[in-house]
RODO-2510 file (C-alpha; in nm, 4 decimals, decimal comma):
residues 192
     n   res          X          Y          Z
     1     x     0,4209    19,0820   -16,1414
     2     x     0,0844    19,2199   -16,0474
     3     x    -0,1268    18,9482   -16,2103
     4     x    -0,2804    18,8114   -15,8891
     5     x    -0,3759    19,1094   -15,6756
     6     x    -0,7355    19,1081   -15,5619
     7     x    -0,9824    19,2919   -15,3455
     8     x    -1,2609    19,0378   -15,4119
     9     x    -1,1236    18,7205   -15,2510
    10     x    -1,2529    18,6524   -14,9003
    11     x    -1,1083    18,3183   -14,7907
    12     x    -0,9322    18,3014   -14,4556
    13     x    -0,6125    18,1907   -14,6315
    14     x    -0,5672    18,5060   -14,8399
    15     x    -0,2652    18,7277   -14,7835
    16     x    -0,3539    19,0841   -14,6828
    17     x    -0,1409    19,3986   -14,7015
    18     x    -0,3019    19,6736   -14,4965
    19     x    -0,1947    20,0342   -14,4514
    20     x    -0,2385    20,1501   -14,0904
    21     x    -0,2065    20,5126   -13,9783
    22     x    -0,0761    20,6254   -13,6410
    23     x    -0,3651    20,8750   -13,6259
    24     x    -0,6793    20,8815   -13,8424
    25     x    -0,7616    21,2418   -13,7411
    26     x    -0,4264    21,4233   -13,7430
    27     x    -0,3871    21,7964   -13,6912
    28     x    -0,2787    22,0155   -13,9778
    29     x     0,1037    22,0282   -13,9608
    30     x     0,1374    21,6961   -13,7764
    31     x     0,3704    21,4219   -13,9038
    32     x     0,1980    21,0831   -13,9076
    33     x     0,3262    20,7309   -13,9604
    34     x     0,1675    20,4859   -14,2055
    35     x     0,2748    20,1226   -14,1685
    36     x     0,2340    19,8522   -14,4335
    37     x     0,1333    19,5421   -14,2372
    38     x     0,1182    19,1978   -14,3990
    39     x    -0,0816    18,9049   -14,2628
    40     x    -0,1106    18,5382   -14,3522
    41     x     0,1581    18,5211   -14,6201
    42     x     0,3358    18,2063   -14,7317
    43     x     0,6808    18,2067   -14,8914
    44     x     0,7097    18,5843   -14,9530
    45     x     1,0325    18,6498   -15,1453
    46     x     0,9740    19,0003   -15,2849
    47     x     0,7204    19,2775   -15,3267
    48     x     0,6671    19,5923   -15,5307
    49     x     0,4054    19,8388   -15,4125
    50     x     0,2949    20,1620   -15,5767
    51     x     0,1241    20,3777   -15,3157
    52     x    -0,0722    20,6781   -15,4360
    53     x    -0,1530    20,9779   -15,2141
    54     x    -0,2806    21,3345   -15,2577
    55     x     0,0195    21,5717   -15,2517
    56     x    -0,2086    21,8692   -15,1776
    57     x    -0,2949    21,7061   -14,8422
    58     x     0,0139    21,4970   -14,7598
    59     x     0,3844    21,5708   -14,7919
    60     x     0,6058    21,2624   -14,8076
    61     x     0,8867    21,2815   -14,5478
    62     x     1,0624    20,9444   -14,5141
    63     x     1,0367    20,5653   -14,5205
    64     x     1,1893    20,2877   -14,3100
    65     x     1,2100    19,9202   -14,3962
    66     x     1,0350    19,6802   -14,1636
    67     x     1,1825    19,3640   -14,0202
    68     x     0,9479    19,1076   -14,1748
    69     x     1,1087    19,0154   -14,5085
    70     x     1,4595    19,0150   -14,3600
    71     x     1,3409    18,8113   -14,0603
    72     x     1,4811    19,0698   -13,8176
    73     x     1,7965    19,1225   -14,0274
    74     x     1,8917    18,7531   -14,0302
    75     x     1,8381    18,7365   -14,4091
    76     x     1,9892    18,9826   -14,6570
    77     x     1,7432    19,1970   -14,8566
    78     x     1,7541    19,4923   -15,0943
    79     x     1,5074    19,7718   -15,0068
    80     x     1,4358    20,0582   -15,2475
    81     x     1,1846    20,3429   -15,2301
    82     x     1,1286    20,6700   -15,4108
    83     x     0,8783    20,9057   -15,5649
    84     x     0,7653    20,8031   -15,9131
    85     x     0,9489    21,0241   -16,1647
    86     x     1,0672    21,2324   -15,8671
    87     x     0,7205    21,3858   -15,8310
    88     x     0,4906    21,3801   -15,5297
    89     x     0,1775    21,1648   -15,5519
    90     x     0,3056    20,8084   -15,5996
    91     x     0,5620    20,6357   -15,3819
    92     x     0,7220    20,3216   -15,5272
    93     x     0,8461    20,0717   -15,2668
    94     x     1,0223    19,7422   -15,3390
    95     x     1,2123    19,4832   -15,1410
    96     x     1,3557    19,1440   -15,2317
    97     x     1,5614    18,8794   -15,0605
    98     x     1,9153    18,8610   -15,1976
    99     x     2,0251    18,5251   -15,0605
   100     x     2,1095    18,2113   -15,2574
   101     x     1,8453    18,0233   -15,0598
   102     x     1,5315    18,0909   -15,2600
   103     x     1,2909    18,0374   -14,9729
   104     x     1,0549    18,3112   -14,8657
   105     x     0,9173    18,4038   -14,5257
   106     x     0,5827    18,2965   -14,3745
   107     x     0,3498    18,4718   -14,1316
   108     x     0,2673    18,8322   -14,0496
   109     x     0,4602    19,1520   -13,9783
   110     x     0,5604    19,4994   -14,0920
   111     x     0,6950    19,5441   -14,4449
   112     x     0,7813    19,9141   -14,4023
   113     x     0,6545    20,2386   -14,2510
   114     x     0,6260    20,5841   -14,4080
   115     x     0,6076    20,9326   -14,2570
   116     x     0,3928    21,2085   -14,4037
   117     x     0,3387    21,5691   -14,2947
   118     x    -0,0267    21,6727   -14,3041
   119     x    -0,0468    21,9927   -14,5118
   120     x    -0,4107    21,9858   -14,6287
   121     x    -0,6893    22,2143   -14,5206
   122     x    -0,8826    22,1358   -14,2040
   123     x    -1,1761    21,9033   -14,2810
   124     x    -1,0091    21,7469   -14,5852
   125     x    -1,0410    21,3692   -14,6151
   126     x    -0,7824    21,1676   -14,8069
   127     x    -0,6487    20,8164   -14,8411
   128     x    -0,3500    20,6139   -14,9530
   129     x    -0,4252    20,3739   -15,2409
   130     x    -0,2383    20,0821   -15,3997
   131     x    -0,2278    20,1029   -15,7786
   132     x    -0,2983    19,7971   -15,9945
   133     x     0,0715    19,7283   -16,0548
   134     x     0,1357    19,6416   -15,6887
   135     x     0,2387    19,2811   -15,6238
   136     x     0,3790    19,0248   -15,3808
   137     x     0,5622    18,7155   -15,5019
   138     x     0,7402    18,4012   -15,3979
   139     x     1,0547    18,3125   -15,5953
   140     x     0,8612    18,2176   -15,9113
   141     x     0,5008    18,3362   -15,8941
   142     x     0,2767    18,6153   -15,7744
   143     x     0,0952    18,5698   -15,4434
   144     x    -0,2783    18,6391   -15,4437
   145     x    -0,3173    18,9441   -15,2218
   146     x    -0,5894    19,1705   -15,0881
   147     x    -0,4699    19,5312   -15,0533
   148     x    -0,6420    19,7461   -14,7883
   149     x    -0,6070    20,1244   -14,7904
   150     x    -0,5951    20,3796   -14,5080
   151     x    -0,7577    20,7215   -14,4771
   152     x    -0,7437    21,0333   -14,2603
   153     x    -0,9413    21,3498   -14,1951
   154     x    -0,7384    21,6643   -14,1270
   155     x    -0,8351    21,8332   -13,8004
   156     x    -0,7399    22,1573   -13,6304
   157     x    -0,5432    22,1623   -13,3102
   158     x    -0,7636    22,3337   -13,0554
   159     x    -0,4956    22,3744   -12,7935
   160     x    -0,5476    22,0377   -12,6282
   161     x    -0,2758    21,8273   -12,7827
   162     x    -0,0130    22,0835   -12,8798
   163     x     0,0691    22,3532   -12,6301
   164     x     0,2341    22,6651   -12,7644
   165     x     0,5423    22,8003   -12,5838
   166     x     0,5463    23,1176   -12,3802
   167     x     0,7057    23,4271   -12,5362
   168     x     0,9062    23,7223   -12,4041
   169     x     1,0289    23,5282   -12,1023
   170     x     1,2245    23,7366   -11,8496
   171     x     1,3972    23,6139   -11,5356
   172     x     1,4606    23,8743   -11,2664
   173     x     1,6713    23,8042   -10,9568
   174     x     1,4532    23,8050   -10,6448
   175     x     1,5205    23,9953   -10,3248
   176     x     1,5662    23,6691   -10,1287
   177     x     1,8801    23,4652   -10,1919
   178     x     1,8453    23,1985   -10,4716
   179     x     1,5066    23,3224   -10,5901
   180     x     1,3927    23,4471   -10,9285
   181     x     1,0812    23,6129   -11,0596
   182     x     0,9658    23,4991   -11,4035
   183     x     0,7575    23,7173   -11,6343
   184     x     0,6205    23,6023   -11,9719
   185     x     0,3409    23,6357   -12,2242
   186     x     0,1239    23,3300   -12,2800
   187     x    -0,0658    23,2454   -12,6012
   188     x    -0,4466    23,2699   -12,5859
   189     x    -0,4775    22,8881   -12,5990
   190     x    -0,2456    22,8321   -12,3019
   191     x     0,1249    22,7725   -12,2569
   192     x     0,3751    22,5067   -12,1573
***
């Protein structure tokens, strides 16, 4: 495994695994999704991907298998994922078909998606990288693959996308039947 990965091949027939983020400029504290999308593959039977990330900027939360290798759960697969040596910084992800039919799947789709909490300082740039041991294979051989990374820049929420809740809310019965008077304190950046 891992003998045919490449970032130099440019033919239209090459298989590509690309990491795509749900937001390239997330706010500090936001949880973002990173999907591993595959395109133009022929006879994919298994893969093993080692994805490196900066644990001072990103906190791994969870991972979900995609529907591509299992062909929308019509083919049995074994999906495994975990932090290398139980330490943040490298996530190891693997999936293989477990059927007697040794045929792989063709086409394009989602292999899996990961969730990370953004914990880095505002202005920090970071990326997810595939290490050299990452591979895709049919039943017998590696598949030549171009691996494409994803990156983000941590931003600060300026009150536009996340509204803070009001505090010290009080509801006082009004003098007219079925009425209430509400009193609260709103944050400086606005309230819900």
